[in-house]
C-alpha positions in Angstrom: 0.0 0.0 0.0 1.3 3.5 -0.9 2.3 5.8 1.9 1.0 9.3 1.0 0.7 12.7 2.7 -2.7 12.6 4.5 -2.9 16.4 4.1 -3.3 16.0 0.4 -6.8 15.1 -0.8 -6.8 11.9 -2.8 -8.5 12.6 -6.1 -11.2 10.0 -6.9 -11.4 8.8 -10.5 -14.1 10.4 -12.6 -16.8 8.6 -14.5 -15.7 7.2 -17.8 -17.3 8.9 -20.9 -19.6 6.9 -23.1 -18.2 4.2 -25.3 -17.3 5.2 -28.8 -19.3 2.5 -30.6 -18.2 3.4 -34.1 -14.6 3.1 -33.2 -15.2 -0.1 -31.3 -16.9 -1.6 -34.4 -14.0 -0.6 -36.6 -11.5 -2.0 -34.1 -13.3 -5.3 -33.9 -13.5 -5.5 -37.7 -9.8 -4.8 -38.1 -9.0 -7.4 -35.4 -11.0 -10.1 -37.2 -9.5 -9.2 -40.6 -6.0 -9.2 -39.3 -6.6 -12.5 -37.5 -7.9 -14.2 -40.6 -4.9 -12.9 -42.6 -2.5 -14.2 -39.9 -4.2 -17.6 -39.9 -4.0 -17.8 -43.7 -0.4 -16.7 -43.8 1.0 -18.6 -40.8 -1.5 -21.0 -39.3 -3.2 -21.5 -36.0 -0.2 -21.1 -33.7 0.6 -17.5 -34.8 -3.1 -16.8 -34.7 -3.2 -17.8 -31.1 -0.2 -15.5 -30.5 -2.0 -12.7 -32.2 -4.9 -13.2 -29.9 -2.5 -13.1 -26.9 -1.3 -9.8 -28.4 -4.9 -8.5 -28.4 -5.3 -9.5 -24.8 -2.0 -7.7 -23.9 -3.3 -4.5 -25.5 -6.5 -4.7 -23.5 -4.6 -5.3 -20.2 -1.9 -2.6 -20.9 -4.6 0.0 -21.6 -7.1 -0.9 -18.8 -4.4 -1.1 -16.1 -2.4 1.8 -17.6 0.6 -0.4 -16.8 3.6 1.7 -17.6 7.3 1.3 -17.2 8.3 4.8 -18.1 6.1 6.6 -15.7 6.9 4.1 -12.9 10.6 4.8 -13.0 10.0 8.5 -13.4 7.7 8.6 -10.3 10.2 6.7 -8.2 13.1 9.0 -9.3 11.4 12.3 -9.0 9.1 12.0 -6.0 9.7 8.6 -4.5 6.4 7.1 -5.5 7.0 3.4 -5.6 3.5 1.9 -6.0 4.0 1.2 -9.7 7.5 -0.3 -9.1 5.9 -2.7 -6.6 3.4 -3.7 -9.3 6.4 -4.4 -11.5 7.8 -6.7 -8.8 4.5 -8.5 -8.4 4.5 -9.1 -12.2 8.1 -10.3 -12.1 7.5 -12.6 -9.1 4.5 -14.3 -10.6 6.2 -14.6 -14.0 9.3 -16.2 -12.4 7.0 -18.7 -10.7 5.2 -19.6 -14.0 8.4 -19.6 -16.0 10.1 -21.9 -13.5 7.4 -24.5 -14.1 7.4 -24.2 -17.9 11.2 -24.1 -18.3 11.8 -26.8 -15.6 9.3 -29.2 -17.1 9.9 -28.4 -20.7 6.2 -27.8 -21.3 5.5 -26.1 -24.6 3.5 -26.4 -27.8 6.6 -25.7 -29.8 9.2 -28.1 -28.6 11.5 -27.4 -25.6 10.8 -23.8 -24.4 13.8 -21.4 -24.4 14.1 -18.7 -21.8 15.5 -15.3 -22.7 19.1 -15.7 -21.5 21.7 -13.3 -22.9 25.2 -12.0 -22.1 25.4 -9.5 -19.3 27.9 -7.4 -21.2 28.7 -3.8 -22.3 25.8 -4.0 -24.8 23.3 -4.3 -22.0 25.0 -1.6 -19.9 25.1 1.0 -22.7 21.9 -0.1 -24.4 19.7 -0.1 -21.3 21.1 3.3 -20.2 20.3 4.8 -23.6 16.8 3.2 -23.4 16.2 4.7 -20.0 17.1 8.1 -21.4 15.1 7.7 -24.5 11.9 6.5 -22.9 11.7 9.6 -20.7 12.4 11.9 -23.6 10.2 10.0 -26.0 7.3 9.7 -23.5 6.9 5.9 -23.5 8.7 2.5 -23.4 8.3 -0.2 -26.0 5.0 -1.7 -24.7 3.8 1.8 -23.8 4.5 3.0 -27.4 2.3 0.2 -28.9 -0.7 0.6 -26.6 -0.5 4.4 -26.7 -0.5 4.4 -30.5 -3.4 2.0 -30.5 -5.4 4.2 -28.1 -5.0 7.2 -30.4 -2.2 9.2 -28.8 -0.9 10.7 -32.0 2.2 12.2 -30.5 3.5 8.7 -29.8 3.5 8.0 -33.5 6.6 10.2 -33.6 8.1 8.0 -30.9 7.3 4.8 -32.9 8.8 6.4 -36.1 12.0 7.2 -34.2 12.0 3.7 -32.7 11.8 2.2 -36.2 14.5 4.6 -37.5 16.9 3.7 -34.7 16.3 0.0 -35.2 17.0 0.4 -39.0 20.2 2.3 -38.3 21.4 -0.4 -35.9 21.3 -3.0 -38.7 24.4 -1.3 -40.2 26.3 -1.6 -36.9 25.4 -5.3 -36.2 29.0 -6.4 -36.0 29.9 -3.8 -33.4 26.7 -4.4 -31.5 27.4 -8.2 -31.4 31.0 -7.5 -30.1 29.7 -5.3 -27.3 27.0 -7.8 -26.3 29.5 -10.6 -26.1 31.9 -8.8 -23.7 30.1 -10.4 -20.7 29.0 -13.9 -19.8 25.5 -15.4 -20.1 24.5 -16.2 -16.6 21.3 -18.1 -15.7 20.3 -18.3 -12.0 19.1 -21.8 -12.8 22.7 -22.9 -13.2 22.9 -23.8 -9.6 22.6 -27.2 -7.7 18.9 -26.4 -7.0 18.1 -25.6 -10.7 15.0 -23.6 -11.3 13.9 -24.0 -7.7 17.0 -22.2 -6.6 16.6 -19.6 -9.3 13.1 -18.9 -8.2 14.1 -18.5 -4.5 17.0 -16.1 -5.5 14.7 -14.1 -7.8 11.9 -13.8 -5.2 14.5 -12.6 -2.6 15.7 -9.9 -4.9 12.1 -8.9 -5.8 11.2 -8.7 -2.2 14.2 -6.5 -1.4 13.3 -4.1 -4.2 9.7 -3.9 -3.1 10.8 -3.3 0.5 13.2 -0.6 -0.6 10.4 1.2 -2.5 8.3 1.3 0.7 11.2 2.8 2.7 11.7 5.4 0.0 8.0 6.4 0.2 8.1 6.7 4.0 11.0 9.1 3.7 9.6 11.2 0.9 5.8 11.0 1.2 5.0 11.3 -2.5 1.7 12.3 -4.0 -0.6 9.5 -5.0 -0.9 8.2 -8.6 -3.6 9.9 -10.6 -6.6 7.6 -11.2 -7.9 7.5 -14.8 -11.7 7.6 -15.5 -13.4 4.4 -14.7 -16.7 2.6 -14.3 -18.1 0.6 -11.3 -19.5 -2.8 -11.0 -19.5 -5.3 -13.9 -18.8 -2.5 -16.5 -15.4 -1.9 -15.0 -14.1 -5.0 -16.6 -14.9 -3.6 -20.1 -14.8 0.2 -19.7 -13.0 1.1 -16.5 -9.5 1.3 -15.2 -8.1 -1.8 -13.6 -5.9 -1.9 -10.4 -2.2 -2.1 -11.1 -2.0 -5.5 -9.4 -4.6 -6.9 -11.8 -2.5 -5.7 -14.7 0.6 -7.2 -13.1 -1.0 -10.7 -12.7 -2.4 -10.7 -16.2 0.8 -9.6 -17.9 2.7 -12.3 -16.1 0.2 -14.9 -17.1 0.1 -13.8 -20.7 3.9 -13.8 -21.0 4.0 -17.3 -19.6 1.3 -18.3 -22.1 3.4 -16.8 -24.9 6.3 -19.0 -23.8 4.0 -22.1 -23.6 2.6 -21.5 -27.1 5.7 -20.3 -29.0 8.5 -21.7 -27.0 9.9 -18.2 -26.6 9.1 -15.4 -24.1 7.4 -12.1 -25.1 9.4 -9.5 -27.0 8.5 -6.4 -28.9 11.3 -4.3 -30.6 12.9 -6.8 -33.0 9.9 -6.2 -35.2 10.6 -2.5 -35.5 13.7 -3.1 -37.5 11.9 -5.5 -39.8 9.1 -3.0 -40.4 11.6 -0.3 -41.2 13.4 -2.5 -43.7 10.1 -3.5 -45.3 9.0 0.2 -45.6 12.3 1.2 -47.2 12.0 -1.8 -49.6 8.5 -0.6 -50.7 9.9 2.8 -51.6 12.8 1.3 -53.5 15.6 1.4 -50.9 17.2 -2.0 -50.4 19.1 -2.5 -47.2 19.2 -6.3 -47.4 23.0 -6.0 -47.7 23.3 -4.5 -44.2 25.3 -6.7 -41.8 22.2 -7.6 -39.7 20.1 -8.6 -42.7 23.0 -10.6 -44.3 22.6 -13.2 -41.6 20.6 -16.1 -43.2 18.0 -16.3 -40.5 17.4 -12.6 -40.6 17.4 -12.5 -44.4 14.7 -15.2 -44.4 12.5 -12.9 -42.2 13.1 -10.0 -44.5 11.9 -11.9 -47.5 8.9 -13.3 -45.8 5.6 -11.6 -44.9 5.4 -9.7 -41.7 2.4 -11.8 -40.9 4.7 -14.8 -40.4 6.8 -13.0 -37.9 5.9 -13.9 -34.3 6.9 -10.5 -32.8 5.2 -8.5 -35.5 2.0 -10.4 -35.2 1.9 -9.9 -31.4 2.7 -6.2 -31.8 -0.2 -5.7 -34.2 -2.4 -7.4 -31.7 -1.3 -5.1 -28.9 -2.1 -2.0 -30.9 -5.5 -3.3 -32.1 -6.4 -4.5 -28.6 -5.6 -1.1 -27.1 -7.7 0.6 -29.8 -10.7 -1.5 -28.8 -10.1 -1.0 -25.1 -9.7 2.8 -25.5 -12.9 3.1 -27.6 -14.9 1.0 -25.1 -13.7 3.4 -22.4 -14.6 6.4 -24.5 -10.9 7.4 -24.4 -9.8 7.0 -28.0 -8.7 10.4 -29.3 -6.5 11.8 -32.1 -4.4 14.8 -31.2 -4.4 17.2 -34.2 -1.9 19.7 -32.8 1.3 18.5 -31.3 3.9 21.1 -30.0 7.1 21.0 -32.1 9.3 20.5 -29.0 7.2 17.5 -28.0 7.4 16.0 -31.5 11.2 16.5 -31.6 11.6 14.9 -28.2 9.4 12.0 -29.3 11.4 11.3 -32.4 14.8 11.6 -30.6 13.6 9.5 -27.7 12.4 6.8 -30.2 15.7 6.8 -32.1 17.7 6.4 -28.9 15.4 3.6 -27.7 15.7 1.9 -31.0 19.5 1.9 -30.8 19.5 1.1 -27.1 17.2 -1.9 -27.6 19.4 -3.4 -30.2 22.6 -2.8 -28.1 20.9 -4.4 -25.1 19.3 -7.3 -27.1 15.9 -6.1 -26.1 13.7 -3.5 -24.4 11.7 -3.2 -21.2 9.8 -6.3 -22.3 12.2 -8.6 -24.2 15.3 -7.9 -22.0 13.9 -6.7 -18.7 10.6 -8.5 -18.1 11.3 -11.7 -20.1 15.0 -11.7 -19.0 14.2 -11.6 -15.3 11.4 -14.1 -15.7 13.8 -16.4 -17.5 16.3 -16.0 -14.6 18.9 -14.3 -16.7 21.3 -12.0 -15.0 21.2 -9.6 -17.9 17.5 -8.9 -17.1 18.4 -7.4 -13.7 21.4 -5.6 -15.2 19.1 -4.1 -17.8 16.7 -2.8 -15.1 19.5 -1.2 -13.1 21.0 0.6 -16.1 17.6 1.8 -17.3 16.9 3.2 -13.9 20.2 5.1 -14.1 19.3 6.3 -17.6 16.0 7.5 -16.2 17.8 10.1 -14.0 19.4 11.6 -17.1 16.2 11.4 -19.1 14.2 13.1 -16.4 16.7 16.0 -16.5 16.3 16.3 -20.2 12.5 16.3 -20.3 12.0 20.0 -19.7 14.0 20.8 -22.9 11.2 19.2 -24.9 8.3 20.8 -23.0 7.7 17.8 -20.8 7.0 18.0 -17.1 8.1 15.9 -14.2 6.2 15.1 -11.0 6.8 17.4 -8.0 6.4 16.7 -4.3 3.8 19.5 -4.1 1.6 17.9 -6.7 -1.8 16.6 -5.5 -1.3 13.5 -7.8 1.5 12.3 -10.1 
């Protein structure tokens, strides 16, 4: 439970506006069409993963489950409620992953956790990502569900994300060298196996959650602003959900992704593919770039995006968030975007795109799935992204962005 200043009135959430039925209908129609296209191109398994993506979009929007804002609130005013939701998500995911990885249960052969080297690539990449997500206004998962819910400014972030990912393809050799400067360490490589890894992970998670409580007691931050909601049964479809509900559902959906595909949830590798495809459509061939020269990557570039697991799930997240936002009456397109905000969004996206490639993943693929897979690089990613957050928060005012203050009634 958050510790807040009792002298500050806690603002109750306002009533959600009416559902935007026309937008809901369009969103459902698009969801069905894309689902049929995925099934036709890639079969039932990717169609199931697409459905999981839709569910992820719904959960991310309804719970407003953010990574960018959580770190910013902790750094600026000591609000740790969202960080504790992260720890709940990670703890449950670790439990579920330990069962799946330990038993080898999967619909796609032996499941593989996200275990990667804890090297300079993660150190530099996660730091850059932490800076970029504060300047750009969202993380990888936040970018997708914000775009889906109609936040037009985040389209600039997504564009920058794609541009940074495309540029990274030309530096694949250097990136691989930096990534391989450290060892790949799995906490499961102990005499107790995945049981020991789970115990170690839960101890770390508990320590972080406890530290967030102590920080709150010292700084008495403002509470987190509550989005519009409904009451009763309608809250499930139109209202905001508690962070703990989002945490549990995200952990479960990541584990379901591992069970169906044999791999954990990821997001950003699709951005480089989209960028390369877009360039190809306008006559610019980058298939000779070092990254796309690798046979496995070249095969993805020549195939349809509807056969790419990460792309299909990303499409699902955006469409699911669109439907959720329209049901909540919150879908809106911003026609006027301040130029400073647009510049910051693009630059932040570019930095995140480069950072994600350096680190081998984003807040989902490297941090969430890495920690859930008991990889040391996941924890290193989180620590470096938090350090990057300090720098990013300092840069935000340059682009017309505000930071929470201790005197705010909510943050």
